[in-house]
C-alpha positions as a Markdown table, in Angstrom:
| # | Residue | x | y | z |
|---|---|---|---|---|
| 1 | Met | 5.8 | 23.0 | -36.0 |
| 2 | Gln | 2.9 | 23.5 | -38.4 |
| 3 | Phe | -0.4 | 21.6 | -38.8 |
| 4 | Pro | -1.2 | 19.1 | -40.0 |
| 5 | Arg | 1.3 | 17.2 | -37.9 |
| 6 | Arg | 2.6 | 13.7 | -38.9 |
| 7 | Ile | 2.3 | 11.3 | -35.9 |
| 8 | Ala | 4.1 | 8.0 | -35.3 |
| 9 | Ile | 2.6 | 5.9 | -32.5 |
| 10 | Phe | 5.0 | 3.4 | -31.0 |
| 11 | Gly | 2.6 | 1.1 | -29.0 |
| 12 | Ser | -0.6 | 1.9 | -30.9 |
| 13 | Thr | -2.6 | -1.0 | -29.5 |
| 14 | Gly | -2.1 | -0.2 | -25.8 |
| 15 | Ser | -4.1 | 2.1 | -23.6 |
| 16 | Ile | -2.2 | 5.3 | -24.5 |
| 17 | Gly | -2.0 | 4.4 | -28.2 |
| 18 | Thr | -5.7 | 3.7 | -28.6 |
| 19 | Gln | -6.6 | 6.9 | -26.8 |
| 20 | Ala | -4.1 | 8.9 | -29.0 |
| 21 | Leu | -5.9 | 7.5 | -32.0 |
| 22 | Glu | -9.2 | 8.7 | -30.6 |
| 23 | Val | -7.8 | 12.2 | -30.2 |
| 24 | Ile | -6.4 | 12.1 | -33.8 |
| 25 | Ala | -9.6 | 10.8 | -35.3 |
| 26 | Ala | -11.5 | 13.7 | -33.8 |
| 27 | His | -9.2 | 16.2 | -35.6 |
| 28 | Pro | -8.4 | 14.8 | -39.0 |
| 29 | Asp | -7.5 | 18.3 | -40.3 |
| 30 | Leu | -4.7 | 18.6 | -37.7 |
| 31 | Phe | -3.0 | 15.2 | -37.6 |
| 32 | Glu | -1.9 | 12.5 | -40.0 |
| 33 | Val | -0.9 | 9.0 | -38.7 |
| 34 | Thr | 2.2 | 7.9 | -40.6 |
| 35 | Val | 3.6 | 5.1 | -38.4 |
| 36 | Leu | 1.9 | 2.5 | -36.2 |
| 37 | Thr | 3.6 | -0.2 | -34.2 |
| 38 | Ala | 2.5 | -3.0 | -31.8 |
| 39 | Trp | 4.3 | -5.9 | -30.2 |
| 40 | Lys | 1.8 | -8.8 | -30.6 |
| 41 | Asn | -1.7 | -7.5 | -31.1 |
| 42 | Ala | -1.6 | -8.1 | -34.8 |
| 43 | Asp | -5.4 | -8.1 | -35.3 |
| 44 | Leu | -5.9 | -4.7 | -33.7 |
| 45 | Leu | -2.8 | -3.3 | -35.5 |
| 46 | Ile | -4.3 | -4.3 | -38.8 |
| 47 | Arg | -7.6 | -2.7 | -38.1 |
| 48 | Gln | -5.9 | 0.5 | -37.0 |
| 49 | Ala | -3.8 | 0.5 | -40.2 |
| 50 | Val | -6.8 | 0.0 | -42.4 |
| 51 | Gln | -8.6 | 2.9 | -40.7 |
| 52 | Phe | -5.7 | 5.4 | -40.5 |
| 53 | Gln | -3.6 | 4.3 | -43.6 |
| 54 | Pro | -0.1 | 4.9 | -42.2 |
| 55 | Arg | 2.9 | 4.6 | -44.5 |
| 56 | Leu | 4.7 | 2.2 | -42.2 |
| 57 | Val | 3.6 | -0.5 | -39.7 |
| 58 | Val | 5.8 | -2.5 | -37.4 |
| 59 | Ile | 4.9 | -5.7 | -35.6 |
| 60 | Gly | 7.3 | -6.7 | -32.8 |
| 61 | Glu | 6.7 | -10.4 | -32.7 |
| 62 | Glu | 8.4 | -11.6 | -35.9 |
| 63 | Gln | 6.3 | -14.7 | -36.3 |
| 64 | Leu | 3.3 | -12.4 | -36.9 |
| 65 | Tyr | 5.1 | -10.6 | -39.7 |
| 66 | Asn | 3.5 | -12.6 | -42.5 |
| 67 | Gln | 0.0 | -12.1 | -41.1 |
| 68 | Val | 0.4 | -8.3 | -41.0 |
| 69 | Lys | 2.2 | -8.1 | -44.3 |
| 70 | Asn | -0.4 | -10.1 | -46.2 |
| 71 | Glu | -3.2 | -7.9 | -44.9 |
| 72 | Leu | -1.5 | -4.5 | -45.4 |
| 73 | Gln | 1.1 | -4.7 | -48.3 |
| 74 | Gln | -1.7 | -4.8 | -50.9 |
| 75 | Arg | -2.9 | -1.5 | -49.4 |
| 76 | Gly | 0.5 | 0.1 | -50.1 |
| 77 | Ile | 1.6 | 0.0 | -46.4 |
| 78 | Arg | 5.2 | -1.0 | -45.7 |
| 79 | Val | 5.5 | -3.6 | -43.0 |
| 80 | Leu | 8.6 | -4.3 | -40.7 |
| 81 | Ala | 9.1 | -6.6 | -37.8 |
| 82 | Gly | 11.1 | -7.1 | -34.6 |
| 83 | Ile | 13.2 | -4.8 | -32.4 |
| 84 | Ser | 15.3 | -3.9 | -35.5 |
| 85 | Gly | 12.1 | -2.9 | -37.3 |
| 86 | Leu | 11.0 | -0.6 | -34.4 |
| 87 | Glu | 14.4 | 1.1 | -34.4 |
| 88 | Glu | 14.4 | 1.5 | -38.2 |
| 89 | Ala | 10.9 | 3.0 | -38.1 |
| 90 | Ala | 11.9 | 5.4 | -35.4 |
| 91 | Ala | 15.0 | 6.5 | -37.5 |
| 92 | Glu | 12.9 | 7.3 | -40.6 |
| 93 | Asp | 11.9 | 10.8 | -41.5 |
| 94 | Leu | 8.2 | 10.0 | -41.8 |
| 95 | Tyr | 6.9 | 11.8 | -38.7 |
| 96 | Asp | 7.0 | 15.0 | -36.7 |
| 97 | Ile | 5.9 | 13.6 | -33.3 |
| 98 | His | 6.9 | 10.3 | -31.9 |
| 99 | Ile | 4.4 | 9.0 | -29.3 |
| 100 | Ala | 6.5 | 6.8 | -27.1 |
| 101 | Ala | 3.9 | 4.4 | -25.7 |
| 102 | Ile | 5.7 | 1.1 | -25.7 |
| 103 | Val | 5.4 | -0.4 | -22.2 |
| 104 | Gly | 8.6 | -1.0 | -20.2 |
| 105 | Phe | 12.3 | -1.3 | -21.1 |
| 106 | Ala | 11.4 | -2.3 | -24.7 |
| 107 | Gly | 10.6 | 1.4 | -25.4 |
| 108 | Leu | 14.1 | 2.7 | -24.7 |
| 109 | Lys | 15.8 | 1.9 | -28.0 |
| 110 | Pro | 13.1 | 3.2 | -30.4 |
| 111 | Thr | 12.8 | 6.4 | -28.3 |
| 112 | Leu | 16.6 | 6.9 | -28.5 |
| 113 | Ser | 16.4 | 6.4 | -32.3 |
| 114 | Ala | 13.8 | 9.1 | -32.5 |
| 115 | Ile | 15.8 | 11.4 | -30.3 |
| 116 | Lys | 18.8 | 11.0 | -32.6 |
| 117 | Gln | 16.6 | 12.3 | -35.4 |
| 118 | Gly | 16.0 | 15.5 | -33.4 |
| 119 | Lys | 12.3 | 14.6 | -33.2 |
| 120 | Thr | 9.6 | 15.8 | -30.7 |
| 121 | Ile | 8.9 | 12.9 | -28.3 |
| 122 | Ala | 5.4 | 12.7 | -26.7 |
| 123 | Leu | 6.7 | 10.6 | -23.8 |
| 124 | Ala | 4.3 | 8.1 | -22.2 |
| 125 | Asn | 6.9 | 5.4 | -21.6 |
| 126 | Lys | 8.2 | 6.6 | -18.2 |
| 127 | Glu | 10.6 | 3.6 | -18.1 |
| 128 | Thr | 12.8 | 5.3 | -20.8 |
| 129 | Leu | 13.8 | 8.0 | -18.2 |
| 130 | Val | 13.7 | 5.6 | -15.2 |
| 131 | Val | 16.1 | 3.2 | -16.8 |
| 132 | Ala | 18.6 | 5.6 | -18.5 |
| 133 | Gly | 17.4 | 9.1 | -17.6 |
| 134 | Glu | 20.8 | 10.8 | -17.5 |
| 135 | Trp | 21.9 | 9.2 | -20.7 |
| 136 | Val | 18.6 | 10.0 | -22.5 |
| 137 | Met | 18.5 | 13.7 | -21.4 |
| 138 | Gln | 22.0 | 14.2 | -22.6 |
| 139 | Ala | 21.0 | 12.7 | -26.0 |
| 140 | Val | 18.0 | 15.1 | -26.1 |
| 141 | Lys | 20.4 | 18.0 | -25.6 |
| 142 | Asn | 23.0 | 16.7 | -28.1 |
| 143 | Tyr | 20.5 | 16.1 | -30.9 |
| 144 | Gln | 18.3 | 19.1 | -30.1 |
| 145 | Ala | 15.2 | 16.9 | -29.7 |
| 146 | Arg | 12.4 | 17.8 | -27.4 |
| 147 | Ile | 10.4 | 15.7 | -24.8 |
| 148 | Ile | 6.8 | 16.7 | -24.0 |
| 149 | Pro | 5.5 | 14.4 | -21.2 |
| 150 | Val | 2.2 | 12.5 | -21.6 |
| 151 | Asp | 1.9 | 11.2 | -18.0 |
| 152 | Ser | -0.8 | 13.3 | -16.4 |
| 153 | Glu | 1.5 | 14.3 | -13.5 |
| 154 | His | 4.4 | 15.3 | -15.6 |
| 155 | Ser | 2.2 | 17.0 | -18.1 |
| 156 | Ala | 0.8 | 19.0 | -15.2 |
| 157 | Ile | 4.3 | 20.1 | -14.1 |
| 158 | Phe | 5.2 | 20.9 | -17.7 |
| 159 | Gln | 2.1 | 23.1 | -18.1 |
| 160 | Cys | 2.8 | 24.8 | -14.7 |
| 161 | Leu | 6.3 | 25.7 | -15.8 |
| 162 | Glu | 5.1 | 27.6 | -18.9 |
| 163 | Gly | 6.1 | 31.2 | -18.3 |
| 164 | Glu | 8.2 | 30.4 | -15.3 |
| 165 | Gln | 11.6 | 29.9 | -16.9 |
| 166 | His | 13.3 | 32.5 | -14.7 |
| 167 | Asn | 11.8 | 31.4 | -11.4 |
| 168 | Arg | 13.5 | 28.8 | -9.2 |
| 169 | Ile | 11.6 | 25.6 | -8.3 |
| 170 | Glu | 11.7 | 24.8 | -4.6 |
| 171 | Lys | 10.0 | 21.5 | -5.0 |
| 172 | Ile | 7.4 | 19.6 | -7.1 |
| 173 | Ile | 4.5 | 17.6 | -5.6 |
| 174 | Leu | 3.3 | 14.6 | -7.5 |
| 175 | Thr | -0.2 | 13.5 | -6.6 |
| 176 | Ala | -1.2 | 9.8 | -6.3 |
| 177 | Ser | -4.8 | 8.5 | -6.1 |
| 178 | Gly | -3.6 | 5.8 | -3.7 |
| 179 | Gly | -5.1 | 3.2 | -6.0 |
| 180 | Pro | -7.7 | 0.6 | -5.1 |
| 181 | Phe | -6.0 | -0.3 | -1.8 |
| 182 | Leu | -5.7 | 3.1 | -0.2 |
| 183 | Gly | -5.8 | 2.7 | 3.6 |
| 184 | Lys | -5.3 | -1.1 | 3.5 |
| 185 | Lys | -2.7 | -2.9 | 5.6 |
| 186 | Pro | -0.5 | -6.0 | 4.9 |
| 187 | Asn | -3.0 | -8.4 | 6.5 |
| 188 | Phe | -5.4 | -7.4 | 3.7 |
| 189 | Leu | -2.9 | -7.1 | 0.9 |
| 190 | Val | -1.5 | -10.5 | 1.4 |
| 191 | Asn | -4.7 | -12.0 | 0.0 |
| 192 | Val | -5.1 | -9.6 | -3.0 |
| 193 | Lys | -5.6 | -11.1 | -6.4 |
| 194 | Lys | -5.0 | -9.5 | -9.8 |
| 195 | Asp | -8.7 | -8.9 | -10.6 |
| 196 | His | -9.0 | -6.7 | -7.5 |
| 197 | Ala | -5.7 | -4.9 | -8.2 |
| 198 | Leu | -6.8 | -4.1 | -11.7 |
| 199 | Gln | -9.8 | -2.1 | -10.5 |
| 200 | His | -8.4 | 1.4 | -10.5 |
| 201 | Pro | -10.8 | 3.9 | -8.9 |
| 202 | Asn | -10.1 | 6.8 | -11.3 |
| 203 | Trp | -8.0 | 6.1 | -14.4 |
| 204 | Arg | -8.5 | 3.9 | -17.5 |
| 205 | Met | -5.0 | 2.4 | -18.1 |
| 206 | Gly | -3.2 | -0.8 | -19.2 |
| 207 | Glu | -2.7 | -3.8 | -16.9 |
| 208 | Lys | 1.0 | -3.1 | -16.1 |
| 209 | Ile | 0.6 | 0.5 | -15.1 |
| 210 | Thr | -2.6 | -0.3 | -13.2 |
| 211 | Ile | -0.8 | -2.9 | -11.0 |
| 212 | Asp | 2.0 | -0.4 | -10.5 |
| 213 | Ser | -0.5 | 2.2 | -9.4 |
| 214 | Ser | -2.0 | -0.3 | -6.9 |
| 215 | Ser | 1.4 | -1.0 | -5.4 |
| 216 | Leu | 2.5 | 2.7 | -5.6 |
| 217 | Met | 5.5 | 1.7 | -7.7 |
| 218 | Asn | 4.0 | 3.9 | -10.5 |
| 219 | Lys | 4.5 | 6.9 | -8.3 |
| 220 | Gly | 8.1 | 5.8 | -7.5 |
| 221 | Leu | 8.8 | 5.5 | -11.2 |
| 222 | Glu | 7.3 | 9.0 | -11.8 |
| 223 | Met | 9.6 | 10.5 | -9.1 |
| 224 | Ile | 12.6 | 9.2 | -11.0 |
| 225 | Glu | 11.2 | 10.3 | -14.3 |
| 226 | Ala | 10.6 | 13.8 | -12.9 |
| 227 | Arg | 14.1 | 14.0 | -11.5 |
| 228 | Trp | 15.5 | 13.8 | -15.1 |
| 229 | Leu | 12.8 | 15.5 | -17.0 |
| 230 | Phe | 12.8 | 18.6 | -14.9 |
| 231 | Asp | 16.5 | 18.5 | -13.8 |
| 232 | Leu | 15.7 | 18.2 | -10.1 |
| 233 | Gln | 17.5 | 16.9 | -7.0 |
| 234 | Pro | 15.8 | 14.0 | -5.1 |
| 235 | Asp | 14.9 | 16.2 | -2.2 |
| 236 | Gln | 12.9 | 18.5 | -4.5 |
| 237 | Ile | 10.4 | 15.8 | -5.3 |
| 238 | Glu | 7.5 | 15.0 | -3.0 |
| 239 | Val | 4.5 | 12.6 | -3.2 |
| 240 | Val | 1.1 | 13.2 | -1.7 |
| 241 | Ile | -2.0 | 11.0 | -1.8 |
| 242 | His | -4.9 | 12.8 | -3.4 |
| 243 | Pro | -7.8 | 10.2 | -3.8 |
| 244 | Gln | -9.9 | 12.4 | -6.2 |
| 245 | Ser | -7.2 | 12.7 | -8.9 |
| 246 | Val | -8.3 | 16.2 | -9.7 |
| 247 | Ile | -5.1 | 18.0 | -8.9 |
| 248 | His | -2.6 | 16.3 | -11.2 |
| 249 | Ser | 0.5 | 17.8 | -9.7 |
| 250 | Leu | 1.9 | 21.0 | -8.2 |
| 251 | Ile | 5.0 | 23.2 | -8.2 |
| 252 | Gln | 6.2 | 25.2 | -5.2 |
| 253 | Phe | 8.4 | 28.1 | -6.1 |
| 254 | Glu | 11.1 | 29.7 | -4.0 |
| 255 | Asp | 8.7 | 32.4 | -2.7 |
| 256 | Gly | 6.4 | 29.6 | -1.3 |
| 257 | Ser | 3.6 | 30.1 | -3.9 |
| 258 | Leu | 2.1 | 26.9 | -5.4 |
| 259 | Lys | 0.9 | 26.4 | -8.9 |
| 260 | Ala | -1.2 | 23.4 | -9.9 |
| 261 | Gln | -3.0 | 21.9 | -12.9 |
| 262 | Leu | -6.5 | 20.6 | -12.3 |
| 263 | Gly | -8.8 | 18.5 | -14.5 |
| 264 | Leu | -10.8 | 15.4 | -14.7 |
| 265 | Pro | -8.8 | 12.1 | -14.8 |
| 266 | Asp | -8.8 | 11.6 | -18.5 |
| 267 | Met | -5.6 | 10.7 | -20.3 |
| 268 | Lys | -6.9 | 12.1 | -23.6 |
| 269 | Leu | -6.3 | 15.6 | -22.3 |
| 270 | Pro | -2.5 | 15.3 | -21.7 |
| 271 | Ile | -2.2 | 13.3 | -25.0 |
| 272 | Gln | -3.9 | 16.1 | -26.9 |
| 273 | Tyr | -1.8 | 18.7 | -25.1 |
| 274 | Ala | 1.4 | 16.9 | -26.2 |
| 275 | Leu | 0.3 | 16.6 | -29.8 |
| 276 | Cys | -0.7 | 20.2 | -30.1 |
| 277 | Tyr | 1.9 | 22.0 | -28.0 |
| 278 | Pro | 2.3 | 24.9 | -27.7 |
| 279 | His | -1.3 | 25.4 | -28.9 |
| 280 | Arg | -4.5 | 24.3 | -27.2 |
| 281 | Ile | -7.5 | 23.2 | -29.3 |
| 282 | Ala | -11.2 | 22.8 | -28.6 |
| 283 | Asn | -12.6 | 19.3 | -27.8 |
| 284 | Asn | -15.7 | 17.7 | -26.5 |
| 285 | Phe | -14.1 | 16.1 | -23.4 |
| 286 | Pro | -16.2 | 16.2 | -20.2 |
| 287 | Arg | -15.7 | 19.4 | -18.2 |
| 288 | Phe | -14.7 | 19.7 | -14.6 |
| 289 | Ser | -17.4 | 20.9 | -12.1 |
| 290 | Phe | -16.6 | 21.9 | -8.5 |
| 291 | Arg | -20.1 | 20.8 | -7.6 |
| 292 | Gln | -19.1 | 17.2 | -8.3 |
| 293 | Tyr | -16.0 | 17.6 | -6.0 |
| 294 | Pro | -17.1 | 19.6 | -3.0 |
| 295 | Ala | -14.0 | 18.5 | -1.1 |
| 296 | Leu | -10.4 | 17.7 | -2.2 |
| 297 | Ser | -8.4 | 15.6 | 0.3 |
| 298 | Phe | -4.7 | 14.9 | 0.8 |
| 299 | Glu | -2.6 | 12.5 | 3.0 |
| 300 | Thr | 0.9 | 11.2 | 3.4 |
| 301 | Pro | 1.6 | 7.9 | 1.6 |
| 302 | Asp | 2.0 | 4.8 | 3.8 |
| 303 | Ile | 5.5 | 3.7 | 2.6 |
| 304 | Lys | 5.7 | 1.0 | 5.4 |
| 305 | Thr | 2.8 | -0.8 | 3.9 |
| 306 | Phe | 3.4 | 0.1 | 0.2 |
| 307 | Arg | 7.1 | -0.7 | 0.2 |
| 308 | Asn | 7.6 | -0.2 | -3.5 |
| 309 | Leu | 7.4 | 3.5 | -3.0 |
| 310 | Ala | 10.0 | 3.4 | -0.3 |
| 311 | Ile | 12.3 | 1.2 | -2.5 |
| 312 | Ala | 11.9 | 3.7 | -5.4 |
| 313 | Met | 12.7 | 6.7 | -3.1 |
| 314 | Asp | 16.0 | 4.9 | -2.0 |
| 315 | Val | 16.8 | 4.2 | -5.7 |
| 316 | Leu | 16.2 | 7.8 | -6.6 |
| 317 | Arg | 18.7 | 8.9 | -4.1 |
| 318 | Lys | 21.2 | 6.2 | -5.0 |
| 319 | Gly | 21.3 | 6.9 | -8.8 |
| 320 | Gly | 23.6 | 4.9 | -11.1 |
| 321 | Asn | 22.1 | 1.7 | -12.5 |
| 322 | Ala | 19.8 | 1.1 | -9.5 |
| 323 | Ala | 16.7 | 2.4 | -11.1 |
| 324 | Cys | 17.3 | 0.2 | -14.2 |
| 325 | Val | 17.6 | -2.9 | -11.9 |
| 326 | Met | 14.5 | -1.9 | -9.9 |
| 327 | Asn | 12.5 | -1.4 | -13.1 |
| 328 | Ala | 13.5 | -4.8 | -14.6 |
| 329 | Ala | 12.7 | -6.6 | -11.4 |
| 330 | Asn | 9.4 | -4.8 | -11.1 |
| 331 | Glu | 8.4 | -5.7 | -14.7 |
| 332 | Glu | 9.1 | -9.4 | -14.0 |
| 333 | Ala | 7.3 | -9.3 | -10.7 |
| 334 | Val | 4.2 | -7.6 | -12.1 |
| 335 | Cys | 4.1 | -10.1 | -14.9 |
| 336 | Ala | 4.3 | -13.0 | -12.4 |
| 337 | Phe | 1.6 | -11.4 | -10.3 |
| 338 | Leu | -0.7 | -11.1 | -13.3 |
| 339 | Lys | -0.2 | -14.8 | -14.0 |
| 340 | Asn | -1.1 | -15.6 | -10.3 |
| 341 | Gln | 2.4 | -17.0 | -9.8 |
| 342 | Ile | 3.2 | -14.7 | -6.8 |
| 343 | Gly | 1.2 | -12.6 | -4.3 |
| 344 | Phe | 0.8 | -8.9 | -4.2 |
| 345 | Leu | 3.3 | -8.4 | -1.3 |
| 346 | Asp | 5.8 | -10.8 | -3.0 |
| 347 | Met | 6.4 | -8.2 | -5.7 |
| 348 | Ser | 8.3 | -5.9 | -3.2 |
| 349 | Asp | 10.4 | -8.9 | -2.0 |
| 350 | Val | 11.4 | -9.8 | -5.5 |
| 351 | Ile | 12.5 | -6.2 | -6.2 |
| 352 | Glu | 14.4 | -5.8 | -2.9 |
| 353 | Gln | 16.3 | -9.1 | -3.4 |
| 354 | Thr | 17.2 | -8.3 | -7.0 |
| 355 | Leu | 18.6 | -4.9 | -6.0 |
| 356 | Glu | 20.8 | -6.7 | -3.5 |
| 357 | Lys | 22.1 | -9.2 | -6.1 |
| 358 | Val | 23.0 | -6.9 | -9.1 |
| 359 | Ser | 26.2 | -5.0 | -8.7 |
| 360 | Phe | 25.8 | -1.2 | -8.4 |
| 361 | Ile | 27.4 | 0.9 | -11.2 |
| 362 | Pro | 27.6 | 4.6 | -10.3 |
| 363 | His | 28.1 | 5.9 | -13.9 |
| 364 | Pro | 26.7 | 3.3 | -16.3 |
| 365 | Ser | 27.0 | 3.3 | -20.1 |
| 366 | Leu | 24.2 | 2.3 | -22.4 |
| 367 | Ala | 25.7 | -1.2 | -22.5 |
| 368 | Asp | 25.8 | -1.3 | -18.7 |
| 369 | Tyr | 22.1 | -0.5 | -18.6 |
| 370 | Glu | 21.4 | -3.3 | -21.0 |
| 371 | Glu | 23.4 | -5.8 | -19.0 |
| 372 | Ser | 21.9 | -4.6 | -15.7 |
| 373 | Asp | 18.5 | -5.1 | -17.2 |
| 374 | Arg | 19.3 | -8.6 | -18.3 |
| 375 | Leu | 20.9 | -9.6 | -15.0 |
| 376 | Ala | 18.0 | -8.1 | -13.0 |
| 377 | Arg | 15.4 | -10.1 | -15.0 |
| 378 | Gln | 17.4 | -13.2 | -14.5 |
| 379 | Tyr | 17.7 | -12.8 | -10.7 |
| 380 | Ala | 14.1 | -11.7 | -10.4 |
| 381 | Gln | 12.9 | -14.8 | -12.2 |
| 382 | Leu | 15.0 | -17.0 | -9.8 |
| 383 | Phe | 13.3 | -15.3 | -6.8 |
| 384 | Ile | 9.9 | -15.7 | -8.4 |
| 385 | Asp | 10.5 | -19.4 | -9.0 |
| 386 | Lys | 11.6 | -19.8 | -5.4 |
| 387 | Ile | 8.3 | -18.1 | -4.2 |
| 388 | Gln | 6.3 | -20.5 | -6.4 |
| 389 | Arg | 8.1 | -23.5 | -4.9 |
| 390 | Arg | 7.5 | -22.2 | -1.4 |
| 391 | Asn | 3.8 | -21.7 | -2.1 |
């Protein structure tokens, strides 16, 4: 793939999307933004479109269509709306790289549309592989598409695998900062509010992923994503707490040697790597200094306290539609927590109870995934309502 590269950002107003635009703006000779999409942040989407002049813009919330169209059509920018608009944009031959940065299950269909075009996917939406990983990776193979991970941990594994195609992986080790509640016990967590949970010690991220990081669900989702992305078995994936977030992940090969990728906790670096792959380009990002980190520490995650990680490990081993159900229940639980409707520890209860209610399907179709997602959200909301009445 030659430069300049045409970039479509699906989820341009979120944390990954805005940081991707920062990377692109710093290298106008290397990248051209051709598609921008957002779900409901119409004002920021319009400002981004005015600055980067894409050929096509999509707003997810259809009632915001006229606002966006009135601002941008006079500038020669096509405007679409809704889920169908996102899928249509993904299916157009307007871009070389699709940045999949839509949060949650909503990112699945546009990403599949891009895969069917044989595009390169810079994957930041981990839920795409969590929900339907086997199905998605088969589509990648069938349509000769390519996935380059943007998650810092999976980007680290991807980079460590360069040049190792003929060497067998014994296991991968995903690092987790432990979030703002590292070392805390249930008697503390029961009183946690969203403002505290949103204070991540190392990373600048969106609200949903920050809450997932504080509950360790994010690491559970990443285990499932890694299983499909790197064609691993569940027992080949390990998690270790690494509070400094300097080592982004490691691979252990069959000879026992370890290979790791290190760097400062800055999402712009894996974003840039995905956009430029297989090249590396100069930038002005802050550089790592060992003097700032005289010691790096590691510990085993406390899965008795942080039950979401234990739930995700069970789901990883179970397979089928279990991860889809868990993801949907978690999305609903996080949303309720952010609205102060349920407590921090209640999120795990909602997920566990939903998994018990939705029937297990060992080999789901895409329609099965969609129905499992719908049912899981329905049950999760019932459990959330029950918790609210109890409180």
